[in-house]
N, C-alpha and C positions, 0 to 999 in steps of 0.2 A: 505495498500499499504506500504508495509516495505520500512526502508531508507536505503539508498547505505551505504558500509562498506566501508570503509578509501581508499581504494584502488580502489572500484569503482567511486568514489568521485573525485580521484585525474586522474582519464583516461578519467573522463567525463570533468573534468577544461580542460584536456590538447585536448580533442578534440574541445572544446566551443575555447578555444585561437587559435588553429590552423583552422581552417573554419571561423572565424571572417574576415569578409569584410574589415573592419578598422584595422591599426596599433595599436596593445597593447603593450604598454611600462611600466615596472614596474623599480623604481629606490630608493634605500634606503636614509637614510638620508642625506648622503655625497654626494649623486647624483651620484652614481654608478650603471650602471645598471644590472638587476637581471633577468628582465623578457624582452623577444625579441620575438614576435610570427611572424608565417609566414606570413602574413600579412604587417608587419614591413619590413622582408628582400626584399620584394619584391619591398616597397617603398624607402628604403635608400641603397638599392646593398649590404648590408652586411650580414653575415651568423650570426646568432645569436652566434656561437662560439667567434667569431672574437671582440663581443663587447661586452661580458658578465664583470664585474668589471671593466670598461673603462668609465670614466663620460661623463655625457650623454647629454653635449655639442660639444661631436664630430661629433651629428649631427644637429647641428645649426651654421648657418653662422654668420658674425659678422655682427652685435654688439652683438646679443646674447650672442655669446659664452663666450665671455668676460665677460659678466652682469650677468649670468645664479648662479656661486657660490654664488656670494654675494646678489644676491635673496634668496634664500634658505635660505644662512643665516640671513637675515633682515628679512626672513618672520618668521624663527624661533624662532627668538628673540621679535620680536613683533607681529606677526599676521594676519600682514597687507598683504591682498591679491590681488593680480595684476593678475595671471592667474588661478590661483588654487578656482575651485567651480565657477569660472565664463566661460569662453573658450572664444576663441578669435584665428583671424586669424594672423599667423605668415607665416617665411618662414623655408625650411626642408631645409637641404645641404646631398646630395649622396654622396657615398663613392668616386666616382669619381671627388668631389669636386663641380659639378651643382647643383642649389638648384629648389626648388618648392614650390608654394603658399601650404600651410595646415591648415586647422584646427583642433587646439588644444583643447581639455577640458582634464583637470586634476582633478583629484578628491586625497583626502588625506585618507591612511590606518593608523586607529586610534586603531583598536584592535589587534599591534602585538607588541611585544617586540619593535623591531628598527622600528620606526616610517619612513611611508615607502608613494610613491607617486603612483600614476600609470596615464598614461596619454594615450587616444584613439588621436588615428591622421590619418586625413581622406586627401588624395588629393585631392584639389579644383583647380587643374588645367584646369580641360575642364569647371568649374564654371565660373573661371575666363575668361575663353575665350570666352564663350556665353554671360557672360556681356559685355565683350567688343564690342561684335558683334551687340549685341542691341543696345550698346549705340552710336556705328558707324551709324547702321542702324536710330536712331532715330537721329542723326545728320544728316544724309544724308536726309532723308525725311522732315527735315525741312527748311534745305538749297532749295530740291526741291519745297517744297511748298512756300518758300519767294519769288523764282526765278520766278515760276509761277501765284502768286499774283501781281509781279512787271509786268512780260509779259502781262497780263491780263489789267494789269491801263495804261503801255501803250499802246496795241492793241486797248482799248475803244480809246483811242486818234488815234492812224495812221489810225483805220475805220473811224472815225468820222470827221476828216479833209479832206479828197476826196468825201467821200458821201456829207458834204457840202456844197463843191463846185458843185456835179455833182446837189443837189437840188435846189440850188440858182441860177447858170447858167439856169437851166431847168425852174424856175420857171420867171427867168428874159425875157427869149426866149416865154414862154406861156402869159403872161401878158403885154408884149411889141405888140403897134398897129403895123397892117403892116406898112412899111415905115419909123417907128420911127427909129430900127437900119439900120445903113448902112451893106451893105454885108462883108465888112470886117469884122464887130465888130461882126457882127452873124456869121462868119467862127470863130473868134477867140474865141466865147462863146462856140462855136459846138467842139473847139478844144480841150479848157480846158475840157470839158463835158468826152470825150474821152479818156484825158490823166488822166481824177482822175479816168473813171472807170476804166482801162487799169493797175492803182496804185491800184485800192481796191480790184480788181480781183488776181494781185497777191500778196499782202497779204494773201488773201485768200487759194489761192494755193499753197504757203508755209506751214501756218498751217496744209493743208490736206495733205500735202505730210510728213511732220515731223510725223503726226499722220499713216500715212501708215506705215512709215518707224520703228518706235514704235511696230506698230503692226506684223511687218514682212509681209505687205501685199503688199509690193511692189516688184516686178521682172523686173531686166534689163536683155533686149537680145544683148548680146554682138556677136559683129562682126568686120569684116575690118573697119576703119573707116578712113575718110581723114581727118585729123588733120589740113591740112593748109584749106578746106572750112569749119571744125566747128568753127576756127580760125574767119575769116570771118567773120560768118554768125552771129556771138557772138559780136565782135564789130560794126556790123552794127545793131544788135539789142538794143547796148544798146548806138548807138549814140546822144539820145537826152541826155544823164545822162551827157556822154562827153562833149557836148556842153554846158549843164546848167551851170556845174561846170569850162568850159575854159580850159579842158584837150586835152591832145594832144598824139598821140601814137609814141611811137620808137620802129623801129624793127630790128636797123641795124644789129644787131647779125644773125638776117634769110635772109642776103642777097645776101649770095652764094652758097646755096646750096638747094638738093628737101628734103621737107618734110616729114616725114612719116608718113607709114599706122601704128593707132595701136589698137589695143583689145578693144573695148569699145562698151556702148551704145551711138548710136549717139545722139537722145536728150537729155539726160543723160549729156553727156557731155557737151554740148551746154550748159547747165543749169548751170553746177559748172563755168565755164569758166565766162559766163553771171556775175554768183556771182561774183565772184573775179574782173573783169573789173568795176564794178558798184562799189565797194567797194574800188577801187582804185583810182577812179572819188571823191566819196564822202566824204572819207578821206583824200585826196588831200590838198593839199594849190592852191588858184585861180590861174591858168592857169599854173596848173603843169604839171607832164608828167607822163604815164604809158611806162615803159620800156619792152617790151618780147622778150625773148630770150629763145629758144630750144637749146638740147643738149643729147649727149647717157650718159647714165651713165655708169660705170664701169660694173656693173649688167646687162647689153645690154637694158636699158628701155627706153621710152623715157619721157625726165624731162623738162616739160612749165612751165617757168619762169616767172609772172607777177610781174615786181617791182615796186612801185609808189614812188613819192616823196613828201609823205605826213604828217601828224602830229605824226603817228608813235603808237607805243602800249606801256603802262608802263612793264617794265619788267617782276614786279610782278602779272602781268594779263594775260601775256600769255596762264597761263595752263586754262584758262578762256573761252578761245577762241571759240573753237570749241564746246561748252557746249550748249543745246539749252536753248532760254530763256533769254541768258543773252548777255548783250553787254558791251562791254570793255571800248570803247572811250569816251573822256571827251566833245567830240561835237552832245550837246543831240538835236541840231536841222535838224541833220540826218533825214531822213525817214527812216522808216525800221523795221522790227517785231525782230529784233537779232537771227535770227533761218536760216540766208540764208547759213551761214560758217558749223553749223551741218550739214544739209542739204546735202552741199558740199562734207564734210568729209564719209557722210553715201553713198552716190553714187560711189565717188571713191573706197572707199572702198570694195563696191561690185562689182568693176569692174576690184579687184583685183590692187588697185593700192593706193597711199598713200600720203595725205599733209603734208607738211610741211612749215613753217614759222619762219622767223627768224627778228627781228626789232629794231629800236629806235627811241625814241621819241624825237622829230623834226627834223630827218631824213628821214623816211619811213618805210614802209614794202616790204620783198621779199616773196611772195608766192610761192612755189614749188609743180608740181602737177604731180605725176608718173604715166606711166602705161604703159602695155607690148606691145612689139615692134613684130606687125606683121612678122611672119619668110621670112627672107630677107632682111628687110628696115635698110638700116644701116646707110644711107645719110641724109643731110636734103639742105632744096631751098627756094627762096627768096616769101615774102608774098608779097611785095607789096603796106604795110599794113602803109606806112610812113601819117601821118595826120596833 
């Protein structure tokens, strides 16, 4: 195979330089640019003619720019290598002043009369972003795993408590001789079994609902829904919780106008309202109140407000409130799975609505549930819900 003549070698070198994917930049011993290939032009936004003869530090942001000349001088005087022959991640500066992360490897050219250096530059913006995304994903996965571990630990306790009650009272009834227990005591035990069983069933249904939502298996059936009737039904169904915590319902704001029809899934809406009312009771102060209000928003939507006089939520924990498997209250003795609000938000959003909250520790929390109105509904009526 014949060797290439000088002209052919020069053409080949130019072709290699201009088709290289990475930027290739050569400088003389004073740091002046003497080679700048096409990839470098794309990376830095300069034409080669604009940078020839200029100090390479124009391609560097501070503090590298100010340190570059002293680094070259120190290397030439001492031979101490910081980048040359090593390679490292640094920042590059484009013509427009913007910066980007790059990997720079520098080699020394020693077979020329004029000592020179050649740098190969690669933009690593995508790699940095991918790495950050991977780190974020790992952090989220770790948080999720920790939350689920806490959830499983808490649920094991939550499920065991009512189950033990069911088994304990059932065992007492089964082992008691006829006539030993009074009818009143038997009724008390039967009611405890039913109550504990219903609580156990509710916990299991919450977990199943969340699982279905996360897998996109829950469908909502949207139709005109009487908000007043649904609200009354919800209050009736949570009455045992209200009585247990001695919570009264105040509905003064609803005393003088017809309640609206809203577009919603009645079953899911009732479940959402019950979750909010139940939380308003559990995290209230003994003998506290739940204030119910309703209004039309400027956007023409129905807004149901459920406000309590309870312990409130720490400001730094509000962002976690609707996350599954998370409980933000300091009141550990309260029963619950920690997923009721997550389910509520998911259901409301599926009904083209939204849930918001404002809270202050020691004062209480105010949840607002917004839903689209049925056309023609513009006023509210009283509920007669005072308890």
